[in-house]
N, C-alpha and C positions, 0 to 999 in steps of 0.2 A: 785455231782455238775452237773449242766446242763446249756446249752446255746442254745438259738434259733438263727439260722442264716438264715433269709429269703433270697431268691435267689438274691434280689436286693442289699443285703448287703454282698454277698459272696466276697471273696478275688479276686483281679483283675484277676489272672490266671484262676480261676474257672469261674468267670463271663464271660471272653472271650470265654472259651470253651462252656459254656452254650449258649452263643449267637450264636456260630457256629452251635450248635445243632439245634437251632430254624431256622437258615438260611437254614440248610440242609433239614429241613422239608418243606421248600418252602413257609412258611407263618408265620406271627406272631401269638401268642396265641389269640384265640377268646375271646369274652366277658366272664367274670367270674361270673357275677351276674345272677339272674333268667332271663330266656329268655321267651319272650312272642310272640305270633303270632296269627293272626286271622285265619290262616289255609286256606284251600281251600274248596270251595263248602259248607261252613258253618260247616265243621267238627270241633269238639272240639279238642283242642290241648292238648296233654299229654306229659309232659317232663320227660325224663329218665336222672336222675342225677347219674353220676358215681363218686365214690370217687377217689382221685388223684392217680391213679395207675401210670400215666405218666404225662408229661407236656401236656397242652391242645391240642397242635398240634398232638402229638403222640396219645393221647387218641382218638381224632377225627378219625385218620386213622384206629385205631383198632376197634372202636365201631360204627362208622357211617354205615357200612354195615349191622349191626344188626338193626339199626333204619330204614334203607331203606327197609329191609325185613319186618319189622312190618308194614310199610306204604303200602307195596304191598299186604300183606296178610290180613290186617284188614283195608279195604278202608273206612269204616265208621268213622274212627278216624284218627287223624293226630299226629304223634310222632316226637319229637325233642330231640336231644342230648344236654345235659348241662354239661359243665366242670366247675371245681372250681379251684381257684388259689392255695389253700392248704387245709389241713385237717380241720382246724378250720372254714374256710369259708363254706366248705361242711357241717359240722355239724350244723352251724348256719342256713343253708337253711332248713334242715328237721325239725329243732326245731322251726322255725318261726311260727307265728300265721296266720291263714287265708288261702285263696285260692292261695296265691303266692307260697306255698310249692310245690315241685315237686310231681307228682302223682306216679312216679316209681323211685325206688332207686336201686343202686347196691353198698351197703356199705360193709365195712369189718365186721368181726363178732362182734367186740366190738361196732361199730356203729349200728349194727343190734339190739343189746340189747337196745341201747339208743332210736332207732327209734320205737321200740315196745312201749315205754312209751308215745309216742306222736302221735299214730294213724296210724301206719303202721303194716303190717303183712307179714310174709315170705311165698313165694310161690315156691322158688327154691333155690338150692345151686349152685353157679357158679363155676364149676370145681370139680375135685376130691379132697377129703380131704387130700390124701397123698401129694398133691402139695402145701398145705398150711403150710409152714414151714419157719423159719427164716434162712438166710444165712449170714455168715460173709465173706466179700470180703477183701482180702489184696493184695498188690503187690507181685509178684513172688519172688522179692528179699527181702521181709520182714523178719525181725528177729523174728517175733512172732511165737511161737511154741505151747504155752499153754495159756489158759485163764488168768492165773496169770501174763503172760507177758504184758498184757494190763494195769496193774496197773501203774498209773502215766501218762498214755497216753490218747489220744482223740479217741472217737468212734463216727461215724456219723449215724444218723437215719433220716427218713423223718419227723416224727412227734411223740410227746409223745403218741398219740392215734393210731399209726399204729400198729396193733396187730402182724402180722407176722414179720414186719421189725423193731419193736422197743420193744414191750412188751415181745414177746417170746424170742428174743435175750437177753434182760436184765434178764429174768428169767433163761436162760441158764447160763449166767455169775454168777448170784446169786447161782445157784446150784453147780457151780464150784469154789466157794470160793471167788468170787469178790464182794466187797461191792459196788453196782452200784452207790449209792449216794455219796460215799466218795473216792473210789479208782480210778475212771476214770472221764474224762471230757466228758460228754454226750453232743453232738452237734446235734440239731434238725435243719436240713438244708432245709426242705421244700418239697422235692420230692424224689422218689426212684432214679431217674437218678443222682440227685445231691449227694445223699449218696454214690453211686458207684464212681462218679467222684472225690469226696473228697478223697477216698482211692487211686484212680489212681494218683492224683496230689500230694499225700503225705501229704495232709492237716491233715489227721487222720491216726492212726495206722490200723484201720479197719473200713469198711463201712458195715452197716447192710441193707439188702434188703430181697427179697423173690423171688422164681423162675421165675414167668412171666417177671418182669422187667429185671432180669439178662439175661434171654434168649433173650429178645428184645435188650438189650445192646450189646450182643455178635453178633447179626445179624446186627445191625445198626452201631456199632463202633468196628469192628473186630480188628483193629490195637491196640486200647486202651485195649480191652478185653484180647488180647494176653499177656499183661503184668500183668494180674490179675489172681487170683485163689480163689476158695472157700476153706476156711481153716476149717470151722465147719458149721454144719447145726443143727437146733433144731429138736426135735420130731414134727410131724405134729399135726394139730388140724382141726376143721371144716373150710371149705373154705368160701369165700364171699357169701353173700346171694343176692337174688332178692326179693325186697319188693314192695308191692302195698299199696297205701293209702287206708284206710278202707272205704272211701266214694266212691271208684271207682264203677261204675255200675257192678253188679254181672256177667252179661253175658260177658262183656268185660274182667273182671278179669279172667274168666274161659278160654276165648280164648287165652289170653296172657300166662297163665300157660301152657296150652296144647301146644302152639307153642314152648315155651322154652323147655319143657320136651321132645319134639320130634325133636328138631332141628338137632340132630346128626344123624338122620335116612336118611337124603338126602345128596347128594353130595354137593349141594349148601349150605346147613346148615353146613356141616363139614368145608367148606371153610371159612364161617363166623366165626366159632369157632376157627379155626386155626389162623385167624388174631387177635383174642383176646387172644391167648395163653391159651385157655380154652378147656378142653376135651369134656365136655358136661354140660348141666344143669340137675341136679338131683332133683326129687321131694323132697320137704322139707317143714316144717312148723315151727312155733315159738318154739315148744317143741324140735325140732331138735337141737337147740342152747343152751340147758341146760348145756352141758359140758363146753361151753365157759363161761357161767355165773359162774360156779364153779371155773374154772381156773382163771378168772379175780379177783374173790373175794380173792383167795389165794395170787395172785400176789400183790394185794393192801394191804393185811395184812402184807406181808413179805418184799416187795420191796419199793413201792411208790404208791401214788394215780395216776390213769391213767390221770385224769385231775386235774388242780389246782382248789381247791374248793373256 
């Protein structure tokens, strides 16, 4: 069984804490739809759409330095950051028809496979593969000791299409004798932070996430994080990709790929990467994600469809 819990429908205690998080960020979330600008000096505007790793304010803090670096390094173009309210909104954006689609994507590996179908190609992997794994977060006073202890209880995830924070954890449970569709109450709560907070507040027995949001939560909310622990982690898979729309000018595409692949070689680049909780951008292409295709196919055969058909 599964339930979707958008942030605006979260229980009162969770909603209050989420509101506090946004206030702590110093601003409200930015617009979630496609963003347009006429740019400066007649430069074409290219939008970089990041999948919902964080709430929009936190995502801006993490990724705006990369966009600023692109603008400084490639002055003939203008780049803008685009956040999305949730995974489904993000997926609708790159599947849209026409020029309103973002030109650059940073999707999760499942979304990478989907974007390949609609005119995007991979140019990099964002982070080390070893960092792309699912985590189960529980309270330190939790009685949960083994996956079977979750039977009859609730588990939170950001979205059904979150690979590291939903699909891989559910595969882990499946491999450990838990019938994901019948034995537990799957709650899709809209974001990584919300999944962790559901565990903190005791709304669920365990919250699923993956390392970068968990590290960010520990830095931003140390008091709450001190009451939580990682009880299990899944084996790793390939990390998120960077994708370019196929109609991007070839010279620009080459510059972007080179800039990303070499970002870790300078002190300024390493500072940008640290803010994104990303070790480096590795060269990659569509073929690099074949193992993800194989994993998802097996998951769908044995557990559930990734998306409702």
